[in-house]
C-alpha positions, 0 to 999 in steps of 0.5 A: 504503451502511452501515458493515459489517465489510468497510468497517471492515476496509478502513479499518483497512488504509487506516490501516496503509497510510498509516502505512507510507508515512509511516514509510518516508518518514521512516525508510526502514523499514516495520514488520512490524506495519503490514503484518501489520495490513493482511493481518489486516484483509483476512482480517477483510474476507473473513470479514465478507463484504466480499470476497464471501464469505458469513459464515454458511456461509463460501461464496458464489458466487464467494466462495472462488474470488475470495479464492483469486484475490486470494491468488494476486495477492498471492503473485505480487506478493510473489514478484516483489518478492522477486526485486527484493529478492534483487538489492538493489533494494528492502527487505524491507518493500517486498516484504511491503507489495507482497504485501499491497497486491496481496492487497487489490487482487486481480486485478480491481483490480490494474491500477488499483493498479499504475497508482497505484503507478507514477504516484505512484512517478514523482512521488516520484522527480521530487520527490526529483530536484527537491529535490537542488539545495535540499540543496546550496544554503546560505542559499536558500529551502528546505523544512523540514530534515525534509522535505528529509531525507525526500526525500534520495535518498542514503538510498534510495528509499522505495518503500513510499510509492507502494506504500501509495498503491496500497493506499489506492486500493483500500481507501478507496473504501468509505469514500468511498461513506459520505461521499456519504451 
């Protein structure tokens, strides 16, 4: 497998997802430009043929219907998270990030992405709960202050971290294939 336009675009999206996870963990904010970059990379991958759409004429068997299905999957995730936002359960960045992650996943990879999101969300929640005693203890062994602050559940749960890990699960495999040679 060689380096293609679709592979480059998936790498750009993976970088945007990784940065979104880090900034959400540190600041509980996901920059619109990171989500926009990942969405633009999906469009680039689609046009480069990385999503089954033939670049010369723009249509390949299953190409545009596959893209439409991916758009529908992303929209469904966006709308579901929008309802969560309306109840105050998640932030606006989480809504947009979920839509773009499931856009990249499409219906074929949505179950895998959702599994990664659920399991990493569980691991993050358990880690946040496990660090509570470290914040209360004074003078005991503890992680660096910055990491404890990042895991402080009083600041809210950084849902962008598991969402971004789900995005990495669907955007990194082309790069892993390049590493195999």
